[in-house]
PyMOL Python script that loads the backbone (N, CA, C, O; Angstrom):
from pymol import cmd

cmd.read_pdbstr("""\
ATOM      1  N   UNK A   1      -6.226   0.464   4.927  1.00  0.00           N
ATOM      2  CA  UNK A   1      -7.256   0.617   3.901  1.00  0.00           C
ATOM      3  C   UNK A   1      -8.110  -0.627   3.769  1.00  0.00           C
ATOM      4  O   UNK A   1      -7.807  -1.660   4.367  1.00  0.00           O
ATOM      5  N   UNK A   2      -9.165  -0.535   2.995  1.00  0.00           N
ATOM      6  CA  UNK A   2     -10.050  -1.688   2.823  1.00  0.00           C
ATOM      7  C   UNK A   2      -9.455  -2.698   1.852  1.00  0.00           C
ATOM      8  O   UNK A   2      -9.480  -3.903   2.107  1.00  0.00           O
ATOM      9  N   UNK A   3      -8.915  -2.200   0.728  1.00  0.00           N
ATOM     10  CA  UNK A   3      -8.385  -3.102  -0.287  1.00  0.00           C
ATOM     11  C   UNK A   3      -6.922  -3.411  -0.019  1.00  0.00           C
ATOM     12  O   UNK A   3      -6.121  -2.510   0.227  1.00  0.00           O
ATOM     13  N   UNK A   4      -6.583  -4.689  -0.068  1.00  0.00           N
ATOM     14  CA  UNK A   4      -5.202  -5.104   0.181  1.00  0.00           C
ATOM     15  C   UNK A   4      -4.273  -4.554  -0.893  1.00  0.00           C
ATOM     16  O   UNK A   4      -3.133  -4.184  -0.612  1.00  0.00           O
ATOM     17  N   UNK A   5      -4.762  -4.505  -2.107  1.00  0.00           N
ATOM     18  CA  UNK A   5      -3.937  -4.025  -3.218  1.00  0.00           C
ATOM     19  C   UNK A   5      -3.539  -2.574  -2.988  1.00  0.00           C
ATOM     20  O   UNK A   5      -2.371  -2.214  -3.136  1.00  0.00           O
ATOM     21  N   UNK A   6      -4.500  -1.752  -2.631  1.00  0.00           N
ATOM     22  CA  UNK A   6      -4.221  -0.335  -2.405  1.00  0.00           C
ATOM     23  C   UNK A   6      -3.305  -0.169  -1.201  1.00  0.00           C
ATOM     24  O   UNK A   6      -2.397   0.661  -1.221  1.00  0.00           O
ATOM     25  N   UNK A   7      -3.536  -0.950  -0.158  1.00  0.00           N
ATOM     26  CA  UNK A   7      -2.686  -0.890   1.026  1.00  0.00           C
ATOM     27  C   UNK A   7      -1.249  -1.260   0.674  1.00  0.00           C
ATOM     28  O   UNK A   7      -0.308  -0.573   1.072  1.00  0.00           O
ATOM     29  N   UNK A   8      -1.085  -2.348  -0.075  1.00  0.00           N
ATOM     30  CA  UNK A   8       0.252  -2.794  -0.458  1.00  0.00           C
ATOM     31  C   UNK A   8       0.946  -1.736  -1.302  1.00  0.00           C
ATOM     32  O   UNK A   8       2.134  -1.470  -1.120  1.00  0.00           O
ATOM     33  N   UNK A   9       0.209  -1.137  -2.219  1.00  0.00           N
ATOM     34  CA  UNK A   9       0.785  -0.110  -3.086  1.00  0.00           C
ATOM     35  C   UNK A   9       1.233   1.080  -2.251  1.00  0.00           C
ATOM     36  O   UNK A   9       2.310   1.631  -2.477  1.00  0.00           O
ATOM     37  N   UNK A  10       0.413   1.477  -1.289  1.00  0.00           N
ATOM     38  CA  UNK A  10       0.752   2.615  -0.443  1.00  0.00           C
ATOM     39  C   UNK A  10       1.978   2.313   0.409  1.00  0.00           C
ATOM     40  O   UNK A  10       2.874   3.147   0.534  1.00  0.00           O
ATOM     41  N   UNK A  11       2.016   1.131   0.988  1.00  0.00           N
ATOM     42  CA  UNK A  11       3.152   0.732   1.814  1.00  0.00           C
ATOM     43  C   UNK A  11       4.426   0.698   0.980  1.00  0.00           C
ATOM     44  O   UNK A  11       5.486   1.118   1.443  1.00  0.00           O
ATOM     45  N   UNK A  12       4.323   0.204  -0.236  1.00  0.00           N
ATOM     46  CA  UNK A  12       5.489   0.128  -1.115  1.00  0.00           C
ATOM     47  C   UNK A  12       6.048   1.524  -1.353  1.00  0.00           C
ATOM     48  O   UNK A  12       7.265   1.712  -1.341  1.00  0.00           O
ATOM     49  N   UNK A  13       5.185   2.495  -1.567  1.00  0.00           N
ATOM     50  CA  UNK A  13       5.624   3.873  -1.806  1.00  0.00           C
ATOM     51  C   UNK A  13       6.266   4.435  -0.544  1.00  0.00           C
ATOM     52  O   UNK A  13       7.294   5.108  -0.610  1.00  0.00           O
ATOM     53  N   UNK A  14       5.654   4.157   0.605  1.00  0.00           N
ATOM     54  CA  UNK A  14       6.194   4.662   1.865  1.00  0.00           C
ATOM     55  C   UNK A  14       7.536   4.020   2.165  1.00  0.00           C
ATOM     56  O   UNK A  14       8.450   4.679   2.662  1.00  0.00           O
ATOM     57  N   UNK A  15       7.656   2.728   1.862  1.00  0.00           N
ATOM     58  CA  UNK A  15       8.887   2.000   2.135  1.00  0.00           C
ATOM     59  C   UNK A  15      10.002   2.455   1.193  1.00  0.00           C
ATOM     60  O   UNK A  15      11.185   2.352   1.520  1.00  0.00           O
ATOM     61  N   UNK A  16       9.615   2.955   0.031  1.00  0.00           N
ATOM     62  CA  UNK A  16      10.600   3.421  -0.929  1.00  0.00           C
ATOM     63  C   UNK A  16      11.325   4.645  -0.365  1.00  0.00           C
ATOM     64  O   UNK A  16      12.205   5.199  -1.024  1.00  0.00           O
TER      65      UNK A  16
END
""", "prot")
cmd.dss("prot")
cmd.show_as("cartoon", "prot")
cmd.util.cbc("prot")
cmd.orient("prot")
């Protein structure tokens, strides 16, 4: 994604 915050949030959900 463009925004690091959104990317990190998405990765966190996927990693969960």
